[in-house]
N, CA, C, O and the ligand as a Tripos MOL2 file, in Angstrom:
@<TRIPOS>MOLECULE
protein
  309   307    78     0     0
PROTEIN
NO_CHARGES

@<TRIPOS>ATOM
      1 N           0.8470   -1.2010    0.0000 N.3       1 MET1
      2 CA          0.0000    0.0000    0.0000 C.3       1 MET1
      3 C           0.8810    1.2480    0.0000 C.2       1 MET1
      4 O           1.8110    1.3680    0.7970 O.2       1 MET1
      5 N           0.5850    2.1300   -0.8650 N.am      2 PHE2
      6 CA          1.3440    3.3700   -0.9750 C.3       2 PHE2
      7 C           0.5670    4.5260   -0.3790 C.2       2 PHE2
      8 O          -0.6330    4.6920   -0.5960 O.2       2 PHE2
      9 N           1.2970    5.3040    0.3710 N.am      3 LEU3
     10 CA          0.7080    6.5440    0.8600 C.3       3 LEU3
     11 C           1.4930    7.6910    0.2380 C.2       3 LEU3
     12 O           2.7170    7.7510    0.3490 O.2       3 LEU3
     13 N           0.8060    8.5640   -0.3920 N.am      4 ILE4
     14 CA          1.4920    9.6810   -1.0370 C.3       4 ILE4
     15 C           1.2280   10.9490   -0.2370 C.2       4 ILE4
     16 O           0.1220   11.4870   -0.1910 O.2       4 ILE4
     17 N           2.3300   11.3960    0.3980 N.am      5 PHE5
     18 CA          2.2310   12.6360    1.1640 C.3       5 PHE5
     19 C           2.8680   13.7700    0.3780 C.2       5 PHE5
     20 O           3.7500   13.5530   -0.4520 O.2       5 PHE5
     21 N           2.4280   14.9260    0.6400 N.am      6 GLY6
     22 CA          3.0570   16.0710   -0.0010 C.3       6 GLY6
     23 C           2.7220   17.3400    0.7330 C.2       6 GLY6
     24 O           1.8760   17.3630    1.6270 O.2       6 GLY6
     25 N           3.3970   18.3880    0.3430 N.am      7 LEU7
     26 CA          3.0950   19.6960    0.9020 C.3       7 LEU7
     27 C           2.5970   20.5950   -0.2270 C.2       7 LEU7
     28 O           3.1840   20.6530   -1.3080 O.2       7 LEU7
     29 N           1.5290   21.2720    0.0470 N.am      8 ARG8
     30 CA          1.0010   22.1730   -0.9630 C.3       8 ARG8
     31 C           0.8640   23.5620   -0.3630 C.2       8 ARG8
     32 O           0.3870   23.7400    0.7580 O.2       8 ARG8
     33 N           1.2890   24.5130   -1.1280 N.am      9 THR9
     34 CA          1.1500   25.8870   -0.6760 C.3       9 THR9
     35 C           0.1930   26.6040   -1.6050 C.2       9 THR9
     36 O           0.4130   26.6730   -2.8140 O.2       9 THR9
     37 N          -0.8550   27.1280   -1.0380 N.am     10 SER10
     38 CA         -1.7790   27.9030   -1.8490 C.3      10 SER10
     39 C          -1.5690   29.3800   -1.5520 C.2      10 SER10
     40 O          -1.4810   29.7940   -0.3960 O.2      10 SER10
     41 N          -1.4910   30.1510   -2.6040 N.am     11 VAL11
     42 CA         -1.2480   31.5760   -2.4720 C.3      11 VAL11
     43 C          -2.5180   32.3120   -2.8650 C.2      11 VAL11
     44 O          -3.0550   32.1150   -3.9550 O.2      11 VAL11
     45 N          -2.9820   33.1450   -1.9820 N.am     12 SER12
     46 CA         -4.1500   33.9490   -2.3350 C.3      12 SER12
     47 C          -3.8710   35.4000   -1.9970 C.2      12 SER12
     48 O          -3.2720   35.7210   -0.9710 O.2      12 SER12
     49 N          -4.3050   36.2360   -2.8580 N.am     13 ARG13
     50 CA         -4.0770   37.6610   -2.6630 C.3      13 ARG13
     51 C          -5.0960   38.2060   -1.6770 C.2      13 ARG13
     52 O          -6.3060   38.1000   -1.8800 O.2      13 ARG13
     53 N          -4.5850   38.7860   -0.6180 N.am     14 SER14
     54 CA         -5.4810   39.3070    0.4070 C.3      14 SER14
     55 C          -5.9220   40.7270    0.1090 C.2      14 SER14
     56 O          -7.0380   41.1230    0.4460 O.2      14 SER14
     57 N          -5.0490   41.4850   -0.5190 N.am     15 GLY15
     58 CA         -5.4390   42.8500   -0.8160 C.3      15 GLY15
     59 C          -4.2460   43.7160   -1.1360 C.2      15 GLY15
     60 O          -3.0980   43.2800   -1.0640 O.2      15 GLY15
     61 N          -4.5340   44.9320   -1.4860 N.am     16 VAL16
     62 CA         -3.4880   45.8890   -1.8070 C.3      16 VAL16
     63 C          -3.6780   47.0970   -0.9030 C.2      16 VAL16
     64 O          -4.7710   47.6550   -0.8110 O.2      16 VAL16
     65 N          -2.6160   47.4870   -0.2480 N.am     17 VAL17
     66 CA         -2.6920   48.6650    0.6090 C.3      17 VAL17
     67 C          -1.6370   49.6610    0.1660 C.2      17 VAL17
     68 O          -0.6500   49.3000   -0.4760 O.2      17 VAL17
     69 N          -1.8530   50.8880    0.5100 N.am     18 SER18
     70 CA         -0.8700   51.9180    0.2410 C.3      18 SER18
     71 C          -0.1580   52.2120    1.5420 C.2      18 SER18
     72 O          -0.7770   52.6590    2.5080 O.2      18 SER18
     73 N           1.1400   51.9640    1.5730 N.am     19 ALA19
     74 CA          1.8890   52.1410    2.8130 C.3      19 ALA19
     75 C           3.3370   52.4640    2.4920 C.2      19 ALA19
     76 O           3.7850   52.3540    1.3510 O.2      19 ALA19
     77 N           4.0540   52.8660    3.5350 N.am     20 VAL20
     78 CA          5.4720   53.1650    3.3810 C.3      20 VAL20
     79 C           6.2400   51.8480    3.4540 C.2      20 VAL20
     80 O           6.0850   51.0700    4.3960 O.2      20 VAL20
     81 N           7.0630   51.6190    2.4490 N.am     21 CYS21
     82 CA          7.8430   50.3870    2.3810 C.3      21 CYS21
     83 C           8.9860   50.4380    3.3890 C.2      21 CYS21
     84 O           9.6440   51.4660    3.5480 O.2      21 CYS21
     85 N           9.2110   49.3260    4.0600 N.am     22 ARG22
     86 CA         10.3010   49.2300    5.0340 C.3      22 ARG22
     87 C          11.6580   49.2350    4.3440 C.2      22 ARG22
     88 O          12.6640   49.6460    4.9230 O.2      22 ARG22
     89 N          11.6710   48.7770    3.1090 N.am     23 ASN23
     90 CA         12.9430   48.6210    2.4180 C.3      23 ASN23
     91 C          13.3670   49.8960    1.7030 C.2      23 ASN23
     92 O          14.4740   50.3890    1.9180 O.2      23 ASN23
     93 N          12.4960   50.4320    0.8530 N.am     24 CYS24
     94 CA         12.8950   51.5760    0.0460 C.3      24 CYS24
     95 C          12.3900   52.8910    0.6120 C.2      24 CYS24
     96 O          12.8450   53.9580    0.2000 O.2      24 CYS24
     97 N          11.4600   52.8290    1.5440 N.am     25 GLY25
     98 CA         10.9750   54.0410    2.1790 C.3      25 GLY25
     99 C           9.9820   54.8440    1.3590 C.2      25 GLY25
    100 O           9.5610   55.9250    1.7690 O.2      25 GLY25
    101 N           9.6080   54.3160    0.2010 N.am     26 ASN26
    102 CA          8.6350   55.0060   -0.6330 C.3      26 ASN26
    103 C           7.2200   54.6480   -0.2040 C.2      26 ASN26
    104 O           6.9480   53.5440    0.2670 O.2      26 ASN26
    105 N           6.3430   55.6030   -0.3790 N.am     27 HIS27
    106 CA          4.9350   55.3520   -0.1380 C.3      27 HIS27
    107 C           4.3830   54.7460   -1.4180 C.2      27 HIS27
    108 O           4.1820   55.4490   -2.4080 O.2      27 HIS27
    109 N           4.1390   53.4500   -1.3980 N.am     28 ALA28
    110 CA          3.7360   52.7500   -2.6170 C.3      28 ALA28
    111 C           2.7240   51.6700   -2.2830 C.2      28 ALA28
    112 O           2.5060   51.3350   -1.1190 O.2      28 ALA28
    113 N           2.1130   51.1360   -3.3210 N.am     29 ALA29
    114 CA          1.1380   50.0660   -3.1410 C.3      29 ALA29
    115 C           1.8590   48.8100   -2.6550 C.2      29 ALA29
    116 O           2.8840   48.4130   -3.2100 O.2      29 ALA29
    117 N           1.3120   48.2010   -1.6220 N.am     30 GLN30
    118 CA          1.8750   46.9810   -1.0640 C.3      30 GLN30
    119 C           0.8580   45.8640   -1.2710 C.2      30 GLN30
    120 O          -0.2970   45.9700   -0.8590 O.2      30 GLN30
    121 N           1.3000   44.8190   -1.9000 N.am     31 VAL31
    122 CA          0.4030   43.6910   -2.1630 C.3      31 VAL31
    123 C           0.5510   42.6800   -1.0390 C.2      31 VAL31
    124 O           1.6490   42.1970   -0.7630 O.2      31 VAL31
    125 N          -0.5540   42.3680   -0.4010 N.am     32 ILE32
    126 CA         -0.5440   41.4070    0.6970 C.3      32 ILE32
    127 C          -1.0400   40.0630    0.1610 C.2      32 ILE32
    128 O          -2.1310   39.9720   -0.4020 O.2      32 ILE32
    129 N          -0.2290   39.0290    0.3420 N.am     33 THR33
    130 CA         -0.6660   37.6980   -0.0630 C.3      33 THR33
    131 C          -0.6030   36.7620    1.1340 C.2      33 THR33
    132 O           0.2160   36.9220    2.0390 O.2      33 THR33
    133 N          -1.4750   35.8040    1.1070 N.am     34 ARG34
    134 CA         -1.5480   34.8190    2.1810 C.3      34 ARG34
    135 C          -1.0650   33.5010    1.5900 C.2      34 ARG34
    136 O          -1.5560   33.0650    0.5490 O.2      34 ARG34
    137 N          -0.1170   32.8780    2.2460 N.am     35 ARG35
    138 CA          0.4280   31.6170    1.7600 C.3      35 ARG35
    139 C           0.1720   30.5270    2.7860 C.2      35 ARG35
    140 O           0.7860   30.5010    3.8530 O.2      35 ARG35
    141 N          -0.7210   29.6500    2.4540 N.am     36 ALA36
    142 CA         -1.0880   28.5860    3.3760 C.3      36 ALA36
    143 C          -0.4630   27.2790    2.9110 C.2      36 ALA36
    144 O          -0.7040   26.8260    1.7920 O.2      36 ALA36
    145 N           0.3380   26.6820    3.7760 N.am     37 THR37
    146 CA          0.9530   25.3970    3.4650 C.3      37 THR37
    147 C           0.1820   24.3080    4.1820 C.2      37 THR37
    148 O          -0.0630   24.3810    5.3860 O.2      37 THR37
    149 N          -0.1900   23.3060    3.4220 N.am     38 ARG38
    150 CA         -0.9390   22.2030    4.0110 C.3      38 ARG38
    151 C          -0.3370   20.8730    3.6170 C.2      38 ARG38
    152 O           0.1750   20.6940    2.5120 O.2      38 ARG38
    153 N          -0.4130   19.9570    4.5450 N.am     39 LEU39
    154 CA          0.0150   18.6000    4.2690 C.3      39 LEU39
    155 C          -1.0980   17.9170    3.4750 C.2      39 LEU39
    156 O          -2.2690   17.9660    3.8510 O.2      39 LEU39
    157 N          -0.7150   17.2930    2.3910 N.am     40 SER40
    158 CA         -1.7350   16.6250    1.5910 C.3      40 SER40
    159 C          -1.4680   15.1280    1.5330 C.2      40 SER40
    160 O          -0.3260   14.6740    1.5990 O.2      40 SER40
    161 N          -2.5240   14.3990    1.4120 N.am     41 LEU41
    162 CA         -2.4590   12.9520    1.2910 C.3      41 LEU41
    163 C          -3.2040   12.5930    0.0080 C.2      41 LEU41
    164 O          -4.3700   12.9470   -0.1650 O.2      41 LEU41
    165 N          -2.5260   11.8980   -0.8730 N.am     42 PHE42
    166 CA         -3.0850   11.6160   -2.1900 C.3      42 PHE42
    167 C          -3.5550   12.8820   -2.8860 C.2      42 PHE42
    168 O          -4.6130   12.9190   -3.5140 O.2      42 PHE42
    169 N          -2.7360   13.9160   -2.7550 N.am     43 PHE43
    170 CA         -2.9540   15.2020   -3.4240 C.3      43 PHE43
    171 C          -4.1870   15.9550   -2.9280 C.2      43 PHE43
    172 O          -4.6360   16.9120   -3.5600 O.2      43 PHE43
    173 N          -4.7210   15.5200   -1.8090 N.am     44 VAL44
    174 CA         -5.8450   16.2440   -1.2110 C.3      44 VAL44
    175 C          -5.3170   16.9810    0.0170 C.2      44 VAL44
    176 O          -4.8680   16.3460    0.9720 O.2      44 VAL44
    177 N          -5.3640   18.3000    0.0040 N.am     45 PRO45
    178 CA         -4.8640   19.0470    1.1640 C.3      45 PRO45
    179 C          -5.6880   18.7470    2.4040 C.2      45 PRO45
    180 O          -6.9130   18.8700    2.4010 O.2      45 PRO45
    181 N          -4.9990   18.3530    3.4610 N.am     46 LEU46
    182 CA         -5.7170   17.9410    4.6620 C.3      46 LEU46
    183 C          -5.4280   18.8150    5.8610 C.2      46 LEU46
    184 O          -6.3230   19.4590    6.4080 O.2      46 LEU46
    185 N          -4.1700   18.8320    6.2630 N.am     47 ILE47
    186 CA         -3.8230   19.4470    7.5430 C.3      47 ILE47
    187 C          -3.0790   20.7600    7.3110 C.2      47 ILE47
    188 O          -2.0190   20.7660    6.6840 O.2      47 ILE47
    189 N          -3.6060   21.8450    7.7970 N.am     48 PRO48
    190 CA         -2.8700   23.1040    7.6680 C.3      48 PRO48
    191 C          -1.6240   23.0880    8.5400 C.2      48 PRO48
    192 O          -1.6960   22.7740    9.7280 O.2      48 PRO48
    193 N          -0.5050   23.4210    7.9640 N.am     49 ILE49
    194 CA          0.7500   23.4150    8.7130 C.3      49 ILE49
    195 C           1.1360   24.8230    9.1220 C.2      49 ILE49
    196 O           1.4320   25.0850   10.2870 O.2      49 ILE49
    197 N           1.1300   25.7100    8.1710 N.am     50 ARG50
    198 CA          1.4230   27.0830    8.5410 C.3      50 ARG50
    199 C           0.8450   28.0310    7.5040 C.2      50 ARG50
    200 O           0.6770   27.6950    6.3320 O.2      50 ARG50
    201 N           0.5580   29.2010    7.9790 N.am     51 THR51
    202 CA          0.0440   30.2500    7.1180 C.3      51 THR51
    203 C           0.9310   31.4630    7.2940 C.2      51 THR51
    204 O           1.1800   31.9160    8.4120 O.2      51 THR51
    205 N           1.3950   31.9700    6.1950 N.am     52 ARG52
    206 CA          2.2490   33.1490    6.2490 C.3      52 ARG52
    207 C           1.5860   34.2650    5.4760 C.2      52 ARG52
    208 O           0.8790   34.0350    4.4950 O.2      52 ARG52
    209 N           1.8230   35.4490    5.9250 N.am     53 TYR53
    210 CA          1.3680   36.6210    5.1960 C.3      53 TYR53
    211 C           2.5930   37.3630    4.7020 C.2      53 TYR53
    212 O           3.5260   37.6280    5.4620 O.2      53 TYR53
    213 N           2.5800   37.6890    3.4470 N.am     54 VAL54
    214 CA          3.7270   38.3350    2.8330 C.3      54 VAL54
    215 C           3.2830   39.6540    2.2260 C.2      54 VAL54
    216 O           2.2560   39.7500    1.5540 O.2      54 VAL54
    217 N           4.0920   40.6550    2.4870 N.am     55 GLN55
    218 CA          3.8310   41.9680    1.9180 C.3      55 GLN55
    219 C           4.8890   42.2240    0.8490 C.2      55 GLN55
    220 O           6.0860   42.0700    1.0950 O.2      55 GLN55
    221 N           4.4330   42.6160   -0.3360 N.am     56 GLN56
    222 CA          5.3830   42.9070   -1.4020 C.3      56 GLN56
    223 C           5.1910   44.3330   -1.8860 C.2      56 GLN56
    224 O           4.0870   44.7750   -2.2020 O.2      56 GLN56
    225 N           6.3120   45.0250   -1.9300 N.am     57 CYS57
    226 CA          6.3000   46.4200   -2.3660 C.3      57 CYS57
    227 C           6.2440   46.4650   -3.8930 C.2      57 CYS57
    228 O           7.0080   45.7800   -4.5740 O.2      57 CYS57
    229 N           5.3380   47.2720   -4.4160 N.am     58 SER58
    230 CA          5.2200   47.3540   -5.8740 C.3      58 SER58
    231 C           6.2750   48.2930   -6.4560 C.2      58 SER58
    232 O           6.4530   48.3640   -7.6720 O.2      58 SER58
    233 N           6.9690   49.0100   -5.5800 N.am     59 PHE59
    234 CA          7.9810   49.9530   -6.0640 C.3      59 PHE59
    235 C           9.3290   49.2630   -6.2390 C.2      59 PHE59
    236 O           9.9310   49.3330   -7.3110 O.2      59 PHE59
    237 N           9.8030   48.5980   -5.1910 N.am     60 CYS60
    238 CA         11.1190   47.9630   -5.2620 C.3      60 CYS60
    239 C          11.0270   46.4390   -5.3620 C.2      60 CYS60
    240 O          12.0240   45.7750   -5.6490 O.2      60 CYS60
    241 N           9.8540   45.8930   -5.1300 N.am     61 GLY61
    242 CA          9.6600   44.4540   -5.3170 C.3      61 GLY61
    243 C          10.0810   43.5920   -4.1460 C.2      61 GLY61
    244 O           9.9870   42.3670   -4.2220 O.2      61 GLY61
    245 N          10.5460   44.2000   -3.0600 N.am     62 VAL62
    246 CA         10.9950   43.4030   -1.9270 C.3      62 VAL62
    247 C           9.7900   42.7350   -1.2520 C.2      62 VAL62
    248 O           8.6920   43.2900   -1.2090 O.2      62 VAL62
    249 N          10.0270   41.5460   -0.7350 N.am     63 GLU63
    250 CA          8.9810   40.8140   -0.0220 C.3      63 GLU63
    251 C           9.4130   40.6260    1.4080 C.2      63 GLU63
    252 O          10.5650   40.2840    1.6780 O.2      63 GLU63
    253 N           8.5100   40.8430    2.3130 N.am     64 TYR64
    254 CA          8.8250   40.4930    3.6950 C.3      64 TYR64
    255 C           7.5760   39.9910    4.3940 C.2      64 TYR64
    256 O           6.4520   40.3730    4.0680 O.2      64 TYR64
    257 N           7.8090   39.1330    5.3520 N.am     65 GLY65
    258 CA          6.7040   38.5290    6.0670 C.3      65 GLY65
    259 C           6.0870   39.4880    7.0610 C.2      65 GLY65
    260 O           6.7840   40.2710    7.7070 O.2      65 GLY65
    261 N           4.8010   39.4180    7.1730 N.am     66 VAL66
    262 CA          4.1020   40.1990    8.1900 C.3      66 VAL66
    263 C           3.2570   39.2200    9.0070 C.2      66 VAL66
    264 O           2.8720   38.1560    8.5220 O.2      66 VAL66
    265 N           2.9830   39.5930   10.2270 N.am     67 SER67
    266 CA          2.1850   38.7170   11.0700 C.3      67 SER67
    267 C           0.7250   38.7870   10.6530 C.2      67 SER67
    268 O           0.2950   39.7110    9.9630 O.2      67 SER67
    269 N          -0.0040   37.8100   11.0800 N.am     68 LYS68
    270 CA         -1.4330   37.7590   10.7750 C.3      68 LYS68
    271 C          -2.1340   39.0170   11.2790 C.2      68 LYS68
    272 O          -3.0030   39.5870   10.6180 O.2      68 LYS68
    273 N          -1.7150   39.4290   12.4910 N.am     69 GLU69
    274 CA         -2.3250   40.6120   13.0850 C.3      69 GLU69
    275 C          -2.0320   41.8540   12.2460 C.2      69 GLU69
    276 O          -2.9000   42.6950   12.0120 O.2      69 GLU69
    277 N          -0.7670   41.9380   11.8010 N.am     70 GLN70
    278 CA         -0.3920   43.0780   10.9650 C.3      70 GLN70
    279 C          -1.1750   43.0730    9.6620 C.2      70 GLN70
    280 O          -1.6560   44.1120    9.2100 O.2      70 GLN70
    281 N          -1.2980   41.8940    9.0620 N.am     71 ALA71
    282 CA         -2.0120   41.7790    7.7980 C.3      71 ALA71
    283 C          -3.4760   42.1640    7.9670 C.2      71 ALA71
    284 O          -4.0820   42.7500    7.0700 O.2      71 ALA71
    285 N          -4.0300   41.8350    9.1080 N.am     72 ARG72
    286 CA         -5.4380   42.1400    9.3620 C.3      72 ARG72
    287 C          -5.6530   43.6190    9.6450 C.2      72 ARG72
    288 O          -6.6760   44.2070    9.2970 O.2      72 ARG72
    289 N          -4.6260   44.2040   10.3030 N.am     73 ARG73
    290 CA         -4.7550   45.5870   10.7150 C.3      73 ARG73
    291 C          -4.6570   46.5520    9.5390 C.2      73 ARG73
    292 O          -5.1480   47.6790    9.5940 O.2      73 ARG73
    293 N          -4.0080   46.0800    8.4680 N.am     74 LEU74
    294 CA         -3.8170   46.9500    7.3200 C.3      74 LEU74
    295 C          -5.1820   47.3000    6.7030 C.2      74 LEU74
    296 O          -6.0520   46.4420    6.5580 O.2      74 LEU74
    297 N          -5.3370   48.5340    6.3580 N.am     75 PRO75
    298 CA         -6.6300   48.9700    5.8030 C.3      75 PRO75
    299 C          -6.7920   48.5170    4.3530 C.2      75 PRO75
    300 O          -6.6710   49.3070    3.4170 O.2      75 PRO75
    301 N          -7.0600   47.2560    4.2010 N.am     76 VAL76
    302 CA         -7.2100   46.6930    2.8540 C.3      76 VAL76
    303 C          -8.5030   47.2100    2.2280 C.2      76 VAL76
    304 O          -9.5930   47.0570    2.7800 O.2      76 VAL76
    305 N          -8.3470   47.8150    1.0800 N.am     77 GLY77
    306 CA         -9.5260   48.4060    0.4530 C.3      77 GLY77
    307 C         -10.0480   47.6110   -0.7140 C.2      77 GLY77
    308 O         -11.0400   47.9990   -1.3320 O.2      77 GLY77
    309 ZN          9.8440   49.2060   -1.4960 Zn       78 ZN78
@<TRIPOS>BOND
     1     1     2 1
     2     2     3 1
     3     3     4 2
     4     3     5 am
     5     5     6 1
     6     6     7 1
     7     7     8 2
     8     7     9 am
     9     9    10 1
    10    10    11 1
    11    11    12 2
    12    11    13 am
    13    13    14 1
    14    14    15 1
    15    15    16 2
    16    15    17 am
    17    17    18 1
    18    18    19 1
    19    19    20 2
    20    19    21 am
    21    21    22 1
    22    22    23 1
    23    23    24 2
    24    23    25 am
    25    25    26 1
    26    26    27 1
    27    27    28 2
    28    27    29 am
    29    29    30 1
    30    30    31 1
    31    31    32 2
    32    31    33 am
    33    33    34 1
    34    34    35 1
    35    35    36 2
    36    35    37 am
    37    37    38 1
    38    38    39 1
    39    39    40 2
    40    39    41 am
    41    41    42 1
    42    42    43 1
    43    43    44 2
    44    43    45 am
    45    45    46 1
    46    46    47 1
    47    47    48 2
    48    47    49 am
    49    49    50 1
    50    50    51 1
    51    51    52 2
    52    51    53 am
    53    53    54 1
    54    54    55 1
    55    55    56 2
    56    55    57 am
    57    57    58 1
    58    58    59 1
    59    59    60 2
    60    59    61 am
    61    61    62 1
    62    62    63 1
    63    63    64 2
    64    63    65 am
    65    65    66 1
    66    66    67 1
    67    67    68 2
    68    67    69 am
    69    69    70 1
    70    70    71 1
    71    71    72 2
    72    71    73 am
    73    73    74 1
    74    74    75 1
    75    75    76 2
    76    75    77 am
    77    77    78 1
    78    78    79 1
    79    79    80 2
    80    79    81 am
    81    81    82 1
    82    82    83 1
    83    83    84 2
    84    83    85 am
    85    85    86 1
    86    86    87 1
    87    87    88 2
    88    87    89 am
    89    89    90 1
    90    90    91 1
    91    91    92 2
    92    91    93 am
    93    93    94 1
    94    94    95 1
    95    95    96 2
    96    95    97 am
    97    97    98 1
    98    98    99 1
    99    99   100 2
   100    99   101 am
   101   101   102 1
   102   102   103 1
   103   103   104 2
   104   103   105 am
   105   105   106 1
   106   106   107 1
   107   107   108 2
   108   107   109 am
   109   109   110 1
   110   110   111 1
   111   111   112 2
   112   111   113 am
   113   113   114 1
   114   114   115 1
   115   115   116 2
   116   115   117 am
   117   117   118 1
   118   118   119 1
   119   119   120 2
   120   119   121 am
   121   121   122 1
   122   122   123 1
   123   123   124 2
   124   123   125 am
   125   125   126 1
   126   126   127 1
   127   127   128 2
   128   127   129 am
   129   129   130 1
   130   130   131 1
   131   131   132 2
   132   131   133 am
   133   133   134 1
   134   134   135 1
   135   135   136 2
   136   135   137 am
   137   137   138 1
   138   138   139 1
   139   139   140 2
   140   139   141 am
   141   141   142 1
   142   142   143 1
   143   143   144 2
   144   143   145 am
   145   145   146 1
   146   146   147 1
   147   147   148 2
   148   147   149 am
   149   149   150 1
   150   150   151 1
   151   151   152 2
   152   151   153 am
   153   153   154 1
   154   154   155 1
   155   155   156 2
   156   155   157 am
   157   157   158 1
   158   158   159 1
   159   159   160 2
   160   159   161 am
   161   161   162 1
   162   162   163 1
   163   163   164 2
   164   163   165 am
   165   165   166 1
   166   166   167 1
   167   167   168 2
   168   167   169 am
   169   169   170 1
   170   170   171 1
   171   171   172 2
   172   171   173 am
   173   173   174 1
   174   174   175 1
   175   175   176 2
   176   175   177 am
   177   177   178 1
   178   178   179 1
   179   179   180 2
   180   179   181 am
   181   181   182 1
   182   182   183 1
   183   183   184 2
   184   183   185 am
   185   185   186 1
   186   186   187 1
   187   187   188 2
   188   187   189 am
   189   189   190 1
   190   190   191 1
   191   191   192 2
   192   191   193 am
   193   193   194 1
   194   194   195 1
   195   195   196 2
   196   195   197 am
   197   197   198 1
   198   198   199 1
   199   199   200 2
   200   199   201 am
   201   201   202 1
   202   202   203 1
   203   203   204 2
   204   203   205 am
   205   205   206 1
   206   206   207 1
   207   207   208 2
   208   207   209 am
   209   209   210 1
   210   210   211 1
   211   211   212 2
   212   211   213 am
   213   213   214 1
   214   214   215 1
   215   215   216 2
   216   215   217 am
   217   217   218 1
   218   218   219 1
   219   219   220 2
   220   219   221 am
   221   221   222 1
   222   222   223 1
   223   223   224 2
   224   223   225 am
   225   225   226 1
   226   226   227 1
   227   227   228 2
   228   227   229 am
   229   229   230 1
   230   230   231 1
   231   231   232 2
   232   231   233 am
   233   233   234 1
   234   234   235 1
   235   235   236 2
   236   235   237 am
   237   237   238 1
   238   238   239 1
   239   239   240 2
   240   239   241 am
   241   241   242 1
   242   242   243 1
   243   243   244 2
   244   243   245 am
   245   245   246 1
   246   246   247 1
   247   247   248 2
   248   247   249 am
   249   249   250 1
   250   250   251 1
   251   251   252 2
   252   251   253 am
   253   253   254 1
   254   254   255 1
   255   255   256 2
   256   255   257 am
   257   257   258 1
   258   258   259 1
   259   259   260 2
   260   259   261 am
   261   261   262 1
   262   262   263 1
   263   263   264 2
   264   263   265 am
   265   265   266 1
   266   266   267 1
   267   267   268 2
   268   267   269 am
   269   269   270 1
   270   270   271 1
   271   271   272 2
   272   271   273 am
   273   273   274 1
   274   274   275 1
   275   275   276 2
   276   275   277 am
   277   277   278 1
   278   278   279 1
   279   279   280 2
   280   279   281 am
   281   281   282 1
   282   282   283 1
   283   283   284 2
   284   283   285 am
   285   285   286 1
   286   286   287 1
   287   287   288 2
   288   287   289 am
   289   289   290 1
   290   290   291 1
   291   291   292 2
   292   291   293 am
   293   293   294 1
   294   294   295 1
   295   295   296 2
   296   295   297 am
   297   297   298 1
   298   298   299 1
   299   299   300 2
   300   299   301 am
   301   301   302 1
   302   302   303 1
   303   303   304 2
   304   303   305 am
   305   305   306 1
   306   306   307 1
   307   307   308 2
@<TRIPOS>SUBSTRUCTURE
     1 MET1         2 RESIDUE 1 A MET
     2 PHE2         6 RESIDUE 1 A PHE
     3 LEU3        10 RESIDUE 1 A LEU
     4 ILE4        14 RESIDUE 1 A ILE
     5 PHE5        18 RESIDUE 1 A PHE
     6 GLY6        22 RESIDUE 1 A GLY
     7 LEU7        26 RESIDUE 1 A LEU
     8 ARG8        30 RESIDUE 1 A ARG
     9 THR9        34 RESIDUE 1 A THR
    10 SER10       38 RESIDUE 1 A SER
    11 VAL11       42 RESIDUE 1 A VAL
    12 SER12       46 RESIDUE 1 A SER
    13 ARG13       50 RESIDUE 1 A ARG
    14 SER14       54 RESIDUE 1 A SER
    15 GLY15       58 RESIDUE 1 A GLY
    16 VAL16       62 RESIDUE 1 A VAL
    17 VAL17       66 RESIDUE 1 A VAL
    18 SER18       70 RESIDUE 1 A SER
    19 ALA19       74 RESIDUE 1 A ALA
    20 VAL20       78 RESIDUE 1 A VAL
    21 CYS21       82 RESIDUE 1 A CYS
    22 ARG22       86 RESIDUE 1 A ARG
    23 ASN23       90 RESIDUE 1 A ASN
    24 CYS24       94 RESIDUE 1 A CYS
    25 GLY25       98 RESIDUE 1 A GLY
    26 ASN26      102 RESIDUE 1 A ASN
    27 HIS27      106 RESIDUE 1 A HIS
    28 ALA28      110 RESIDUE 1 A ALA
    29 ALA29      114 RESIDUE 1 A ALA
    30 GLN30      118 RESIDUE 1 A GLN
    31 VAL31      122 RESIDUE 1 A VAL
    32 ILE32      126 RESIDUE 1 A ILE
    33 THR33      130 RESIDUE 1 A THR
    34 ARG34      134 RESIDUE 1 A ARG
    35 ARG35      138 RESIDUE 1 A ARG
    36 ALA36      142 RESIDUE 1 A ALA
    37 THR37      146 RESIDUE 1 A THR
    38 ARG38      150 RESIDUE 1 A ARG
    39 LEU39      154 RESIDUE 1 A LEU
    40 SER40      158 RESIDUE 1 A SER
    41 LEU41      162 RESIDUE 1 A LEU
    42 PHE42      166 RESIDUE 1 A PHE
    43 PHE43      170 RESIDUE 1 A PHE
    44 VAL44      174 RESIDUE 1 A VAL
    45 PRO45      178 RESIDUE 1 A PRO
    46 LEU46      182 RESIDUE 1 A LEU
    47 ILE47      186 RESIDUE 1 A ILE
    48 PRO48      190 RESIDUE 1 A PRO
    49 ILE49      194 RESIDUE 1 A ILE
    50 ARG50      198 RESIDUE 1 A ARG
    51 THR51      202 RESIDUE 1 A THR
    52 ARG52      206 RESIDUE 1 A ARG
    53 TYR53      210 RESIDUE 1 A TYR
    54 VAL54      214 RESIDUE 1 A VAL
    55 GLN55      218 RESIDUE 1 A GLN
    56 GLN56      222 RESIDUE 1 A GLN
    57 CYS57      226 RESIDUE 1 A CYS
    58 SER58      230 RESIDUE 1 A SER
    59 PHE59      234 RESIDUE 1 A PHE
    60 CYS60      238 RESIDUE 1 A CYS
    61 GLY61      242 RESIDUE 1 A GLY
    62 VAL62      246 RESIDUE 1 A VAL
    63 GLU63      250 RESIDUE 1 A GLU
    64 TYR64      254 RESIDUE 1 A TYR
    65 GLY65      258 RESIDUE 1 A GLY
    66 VAL66      262 RESIDUE 1 A VAL
    67 SER67      266 RESIDUE 1 A SER
    68 LYS68      270 RESIDUE 1 A LYS
    69 GLU69      274 RESIDUE 1 A GLU
    70 GLN70      278 RESIDUE 1 A GLN
    71 ALA71      282 RESIDUE 1 A ALA
    72 ARG72      286 RESIDUE 1 A ARG
    73 ARG73      290 RESIDUE 1 A ARG
    74 LEU74      294 RESIDUE 1 A LEU
    75 PRO75      298 RESIDUE 1 A PRO
    76 VAL76      302 RESIDUE 1 A VAL
    77 GLY77      306 RESIDUE 1 A GLY
    78 ZN78       309 GROUP 0 **** ****
């Protein structure tokens, strides 16, 4: 009997906010994405392992992780 385990990461865009970038210091659109990694069995995602929120600056392109609370607090329009 074979068991096929895997990890799957689904990326969903949470929103775009206008904020000052930590990296370049410009006030630019920041794209917030949510990356949920789940353990899958037979290619069916089952158990959530971790969820990360990533903010990407549209000006310089840098990506950095933000906490769930930070991602929620951002005034996503
Ligand atoms: Zn930037």
